[in-house]
N, C-alpha and C positions, 0 to 999 in steps of 0.2 A: 724489822729485827725484834727478837724477843731476848730479854735478859732479867736477871734478878729471880729466877723461879725459885732456887734453892736457897735464898737469902741475898741481903742487899751487899754489893760490892762496889766499891769506887773504882775509878779509872775507865780505860777504854773497853767498851764492851767487845771488841773484836779481839782482845787478849783474853783468851778462855784459861779458866783455871789450871794449873800444870798438875798433872798427875805423874807420879812417880814410875819410872820404866820398871817392867817387871824383869828380874835377874834370872835370865835363861841363855844356856849355851846354844839354843837354836832360834836363829831369827824367823819371824813367820814369813816376810816378804824382803828379797833382796832386789832392788832396783839399781840396773846396770844402765847408766847415762843419764845426765841432767838437762836433757833437751825439753821441748815441749810435752813430749809423751811422757818422759821419766817424772817431770814436776807435775803433772797433772795427776797422775796416778799416787805421787807421794803426798801431795794435799789432800788427796780424798783419804787416803789411808791414815795420814796424821790425827785426823778427827777421832780416831777409836784409839782410847788409851789401852784398851785390851789386846791391841795387834802391835807387835814389835817390827818395825820397818827400819830398813837401812837402804840409803840411796848414796851410789859412789860415781865418781865421774874422772876421767883420766885428764881432763883439763885443769890447770893449776888453781882456776878459780873461777867465779860466776861469769857469764858471757857479759861483754861490755857493749858490743855495736856488732852491726851489720846483720846479715841472714834474713830471715822470713821477715815479713811485714802485714801480709793481709789478714785481716779477721773477718771471717764471714758472718753474717746474721746469726746463723745456728750456733757459733762459737760464742758471740756475745750472750745468748740465752744460756749457755753453760757456764760464762764468767759469772753471770748474775746468781747463779746458783752457787758459785763459790764467794760472792760477796763483792767482787770488785768491778763489775761491768760499767758502774757509773765512773769511776776512776778513769777506765780506759776510754770511755765517752769523752770526757773532757779535755785528755790529752791528746787524743787521735786525730787525725785528718779523717774527715767524713766523705766517703765516696758517695756522691749524691747523682753525678750524671756521668755519662761516657761518651766519649766524641770519636768519631772514625774519619781518617783522612786517607785520601787517595792520589796519585799523581793525574796532572793534566796532561793530556797528548799534545805539548806543543814543544817547541824548541826552547823554552825556559825552564824545562825540568821542573816545574812548580808542582806543589802540592796543595789541595784544597780540602775543607771539611765537606763531609758528603753525608755525614749522620750525626745526631746528638738524641741521645735517649736516656731514660732514668736507668740508673746501675742496677735497680733491684725494682721488681713490680711492687706496685702500691698494695700496702696491708699484708705484705708475706712476712714481716716481723715487726715487732714494736722495737727493735734495735736496728741501727744503722749498719752497713757494710763499712769498716773503718780500717785505716792503716797507723799502725803503731810497731815500731822496731821489737824484735823478738827479746831483747835483753831486758825491756820494760815489763813485757808479759813475765819473763822470768822473774822479775823482781817482784811482782806482784803474787806469784806463786809461793815463792821464797818467803814472803813476809806472813802468807797464811800458814805456813809451815811452822815458821818460828812463833806464831800467836796460837796454834793449836796445842792441845792439853799434853800432846808428846814432845812438843818443843824441837820437832824434827829438823835436823841442819844435815847437808849433804857432806859427805867425805871427798875432798878434791884430791886430785894428784894419784889416783889409784887407779890401775889398768887390769883389765881381766887376763888372768894366765890360762885357766882352764875351769871347766865345769864337767861334773860327773853325776849324773843320774843313776843311783843304784838301783839293782833289779827288783829289791824289796820295796813294795808297794808304800809302805809307812815310815820309811827311811828318809832323811832329809837330802836334799841336793848338796853336794860338797862342792864349792866354788873357792879357787884360790885367786887372791890379789895381791899386786905388787906395785910400789910406789915406781912411778913412771921414769924416775932417774935412777933406779937401782938396776945391779948386774947380776947375773947368776942366780942363787938363790937367795940373794940379800933382801930382807924386809917381806917375805913372803907371808901372808896372812891368809889363814884358812877359814872359812865361814860355812857353817851348816844352815841350810834355810829349808823350811817348807815348800816356798815357792820362789822362784826367779823369774824376772821379767826383764828381757834385753830391749832397753830403749837406747842402744848404742849406734845407731846411724846405719847408713848404707854399707859400710865394712864391718858389721856387727860380728863381735866375737862369740856372742851368746848364740846367734844364728849358726855360725860355723860348728858350734860345739854340739850343737843337736841335728847336725846334719841337713839342715834346711839350706837351699840355694835360692837366690834372685835369678829369676829367668825371663827374657822377653826381648824386646828390639834392642839392636845395639845402638848407639848414638851415631848420628849422621850429620848432626848441625852443631855448630859452635855459636854460643851467646855469651856476651858480656852484661854485667850488671854491675851500675855504679850509683851512689848517693852522692850528689853534687850539689854546691851553692853555686848559681850561674846568673850571669845576666843574659836575657834573650827577649827577642822581639814576638816570639811564638806566641798567639793569643791563648792557646788551650793549656799552657803548662801548669796550670792549678786545677785541671781538670783530668780524669783519668782517659787516656788518649791511645788509640791503636793508629798507627801510621804505617802505610804501605807506599815506598816509593817506586818509582819506574825500575831503577837499575841498582839501587844501593843498598837494598835490603828494607828492613822493617825495625820500627822502635815501638815499645809499649813504655808510655809515660805513666807514673803512678807518683803523683804528690805525696809529701810526707808531710809529718807532723810538724809544727811549728811555724808554717806559713811560708819558709823560705826553702828548704830541703825538698829536692824531688829525686826520685830513682827511675833511672833509664835502663831498660832492658833493650840491648843492641843485638841485632843479627849480626854474626860475623860470617866465617867461612863454612862450605859444607866440608865435612870430614870423609876421608877415604875408610874403606871398610874396617880396617884393623887401626885407624889412626887415633890417636889421645888428642884432647886440647892442649894439654901440657906441652905437646910437642911444636906447637903453633909459637911459642914465645910472645904470646899477646901481651902488650904493655898498656898501661893505663893511658899514655898519650895516644897509643892506636885506638881505643875505645872511643876517647873523645874526638878523634878526627872522622870515625865513623858515624857517629851521632851527628856531627856538622853536616856530613855529606847528605845525610837522610832527611834533615831539616831544612835544606837549601829550599829555597833562598833565604829563609829565615836564620838569623844569627844566633850563636850559641858559644857565649863566652864563659868558660868554666873557670870560676874563682877559687874553688876548692873542691877537692875530692874527698868526702869523709870516709868512703868505703868502697872498694871494687872487687870484682873477683871474675873469673869466667866458668864456664859450665858446658856440660855437654846434654843435649836432649836424648833420653832414653827412658822407655817405660818398662819397668821389670818388677816381678811380683812372686813371691813363694807360694807354694801349693797349700801350706798350712801354717797357722800362726801358733802352733804348739809344738811339744815334742812327740806327740802321739802318732804313730803311724797311721795314714788312711787305711780306714777298715778295722782298726784296732781298738776303736773308741768303746765298745762294750767290755774290753778286758782290761783296758788301761786307763788311769785318769791323769790328766795333764798336771806337770809339776812345773814345767819352763814354758814360758810365752815369750813372743816377741811382738814389738810394735813399732808403729812409726816407720822412718825409713830403713828400720831394721829388716822391714818384710814388704814394703811398697816404695819404688821411687819413680820419679816422674818431674816434667818440666816445672818450673817454679812460677810462670807465667798466669796460670789459671789461678794461683794463690791457694791452692788447697792442700799443699804438703803438710804445712804446721796443722792448719784445721783438721784435717782427716786423722793426722798422727794423735791428736789430744781426744778427737772423738774415739778413737782405739781404746784409749786406757781409760777414758771415762766410762766406756762399756764395759771394760774389764775390771775396774776398781771396785764397783759394789758387789760384783759376785765374788771377788775375792773376799772383801769384808764379811759379806753374808756367810761363806763358807767357815773362815776362820773364827767368826763370832757364834757358830753352831746353830745358824737360822737357817741354813740350807746344806742339801749333801752337796759332796764335790762334783758329782755329775754334772751340776750346773754350770761348771768351768768349760764344758765341752761347747757350750754356746757361744763363747769369745769368739773362736777360730771360724765356726759356722757361720756368725752373723758378719765379723769384720772382713773376712776374706772375699765376701761376695761383693760388700761395698767397696773394698780396695780394687776389685775386677772392674766395677763399673767407673771408677775413678781413671784407671789405665785406659780404658776404651775412649773415655770423654777426652783425655788429655792426649791421646795420640791425634785425634781428629783436629782438636783445638791447635796443637803444635803445628799439625801439616798444614792447615789454613792459615794460621799466621806466618808461617816462613814462605809461604808460596809468593811467586810474584803475581801481581795485580793483573788480571785481564785487561788486555787493551785491543784497538781495533786491529793492530799489527800481530799480535800474540794473544791468539786465542785457547792457549793451553793454561793459562794461569787461573786464579781464583777472582771471582767477581766481588769486588769490595762490597757491593749490597748484599751478596750470599754471605759473606762474612759476618755481617751486621745482623742478619737474620739469625744465623746460627747461634750468636751471642745472646740475641733475645730469647729463644728457644731453650737455651742451657741455663736461663738466668736462675732457677730455683735450684739447679745442681751446684752452680758457684756460690749461690747463697747458703749451701749446706743444708736445705729444707727439703731435698728431694729424697733423701734417704729413706727407705722402707725395708723393715724386716720381714721376712717371709714367715708364713704360719709355722710355728713350731709349739714346743712345751711353753715357750715365753709369751709367744705371740699368738694371738686366737684368731679365729677364722672369719670374725667380723660378721657373723650371721645376723646381727641386730644392728648392722652399721647405720641403717635408716634413721635410727634414733637419735644419731649424731653425725650427719653427713660431713660437717666440716672438720671433724676429729678423726680422719682415717685411722683404723687399726694398723699398727706397725710403723707408723710415722710419728714426729715428734709432737709432743701436746703444743697445740698453737694457742698461745694465750689470747685474752680479750679483756676488756676492761669490766671491773665490777666494782662496787661499794661495799665496803666491810660493814657490817651490820653494826657491831659494838661501837664504832667511834667514827661512822660516816665517812670513812676514810675512801677516796678514789683511788684503784690501783689495779695493777694487771694480776689476775688470777694466777697466772704462771709463776709469778714471782714468789710465791709462798713454796716453791719447790726447790729447797736447797741440797746441797751436795752431802747429804748426811745418811744415805743409805736406804731410807726409807721409802716405802711405796705409798702412793698417794690414791685414795679412792674419792673421787669426786660425785656427790650426789646431786644432780640436777632434778630438781623437784617438778612434779607435774601440776595440770590444772588443780588438784586437790591440796596443793601445799603442803602443810604441814601433816596432813591427814593421809587415809588411804595407805596405798602401798609403800609410800614414803615414810610413814609412821610406823608401819610393820617392818621395814628394813633397818630402821634404826633402833628398834626394840631386839631385833633378832643380834645386830652387830654389837650391842651390849651384852648378849647372852653367851653362855658357856659354850654353845653349839657353833659360835662363829668362827670365822678365820681370825678375827682380832684377838678373842680368847685362846684358840687353840695354837696359835703360832707366835704369841708374846710370851717371853719369859715371865715367871710368876711375879718377880720382884719388880718389874720394870712398870713405867708409865702406860697408861692405855695406849699412847700413839708412838711408842718407842719403835714400833715396827710398821704400823700402819697410819698413816696421818688422813684422816677421814675429814672431809670438808663438804660444805653444802652451799649451792647456790639456788636462791628463791626468785620467782618472777615477780613476786610483791616490792613495792617501793619500800626501802629501809625504814621510812618514816612511819610506815604501817605495821611493821613488827616490832617485838619486843625480846630480848635476849631470853627472859624467864618463860617463853613459849617453847625453847629450844628443847630436844630430847637430849639425855645425859650424854651419848656418844659426841653431840657437837657444842657440849659445853663442860668437858671433863675437869675433874680434879687432877692435878699433877704435883709432882715435886715433893720432897722432904716437908714443905710447909702445907701442902695439900691446896695449892692455890688454883683457881679457875683458870682456863684457857679461853680467852675472849675472842681469838681470831679464827674460829672456823666456820663462821658461817657469814655468808655475802648475799647481796641482792644486786639485781641487774641495775646498769647505769642506763639512764633513759637516752642519754647522747649517743651510747654505743651498745645497744643490747647484746650479750653474749649469745641468747637464744637463736636471735636473728643471723649474728656473724657466724656462728658454728652449727647452722642448721640443725638445732636441737629441738626435738619433738615436745611442743608446748603442752600437750595434751597429757602425755603418757610420761614426760621425764625420762630419765636413763641414770646409770651408772657408769661412769669412764674411769677404768683401772690405769693408772700411770706406773711404769716402772722407776726405779731409783735413777736412772738415766734420761728420765724426760720422755722416752717413749710410750706411746699408748698400747697397752698389752691387751684390753678388751673393751668392747661396748656391750652394755647388757641392760635389759629391762630392771625397772626397780623391784620387781618380784622374783629376779632370779638368784636366789639366797643359794639353793643347790648349785648352779653353776659358779658362782664365786667361791663355794666351799671346795669344790673338786679342783678348780684352776690353782688355790692355793696349796691344795693338799698334795699336787703333784710337783710343786717346787720347793714348799718349806718344811722344816721338821716340826713336830708338834712339842709344846711345851713339857 
């Protein structure tokens, strides 16, 4: 973490210097909904003092308990960019292994463990898969917003009345809000916003206002979920566990943070075609009784239920995530967006809902910031729906199969129609990268290159997230993860991996060019800004850090910044001999390469060190000139 750039300040470095809000009658971004998607977006936008943001929520105050809890490895990587992954790690339950249980074909109706596997494949991420209640995740985001220059805070107790998108392309969206306890026209507030983002859940009012619909499978299975403190002799209660019983249904056990709390997803009744779970009159006691039957002959003595709910499994998706009709992208620019449950719903058992929702707005946030700060044209915003709708469709397809297999009766000698428990375990293993959030791959587009030079960095696939690896920082010999320099600050990362020539040859020529007036760094960085305000250029060398000196570095890797003109000492790294990033990510040692990473941590392109024109063309097609 870097601070004191513009002068010495006492106090917590996480608390950034406040910047007075601009006085305007038009809000740049109005966010409707304070769930994970809305708070991810708000925390990102709060970092930019020049962007006016407002976030509203119909609930009376912050979330206190319950709801989602699974945090995928990829989400932890994103949390690190916001600066609170370490705090989540400390509080959370770590999902290290998963066990699988099946019934025994005898008269005792017993269940036995038939499988035990690592929850995530080794080396998939430097972060674990963890469990932490959604309310705590909200707390971290809210703190990040309070500490940001804009001191952003949600406005609670407000509901959306309606939303109007004017025909004039440069006119703001008109939104009417009202206190939830008001009646008639009482207390209505009208807001004009350049952009509106609906993060307001499965019954989204924003989605309805732009004419989008959730479409997909009808719910046909009722499930209950409860967080309990219980005495049990079941041996795997502190492991993530999938249990298929012979005749009583299935349970998914998710241990919770704190060492004692555990979440149980309990299979209940099949639903008729038009039946809703609300009509079943399911009680807390009924959930407990169902769990006890499935766990038999093990005991489950529930001492306290901290939270419980019932839900229906159904997979639904909207056709687009913005207000531009399909086929009109060349004639209209998006001004209203939807994210999270507002545009895709699915079962909670695979732990993807909260994670994918936050990734939605992590994708959207940097794009909105770039447009509003004048760094990119508004055409960039089309890419949000194009990229995220495709990912949501993959999630829906995965969740449908996962839910089917989990709810199916286990195959037995007497009943050959069910699911082989071993098959379910194999499916779980195959889909491990998907559930970890690391399988997302954006298709080739203006934002994502063709990967013609992918062989230069085979372990860093174009379109996928930047997979971090250990390095040693040159200036202070600090061992660290290279990916951890990537903050949620809207900047592009350009990583230069030196080839066999080290500081010479194509590497030296590229660094000289990046400092010239012809390079993207100069062409797309505002004149008064620091040299790394838009592009954070960093380098990795194959040489030992003890064999190099900072004063050998070119200017682009040792720049002067800030009001005081201080040097930045954190742009250069060397390999860690214990875990060589060149070997781990299949980087060409002879030629080296350039890896361009988007502000949301996804790899935009892999290029040779002499690909100056390719770099120039790529950014010219996305960003505005100074």
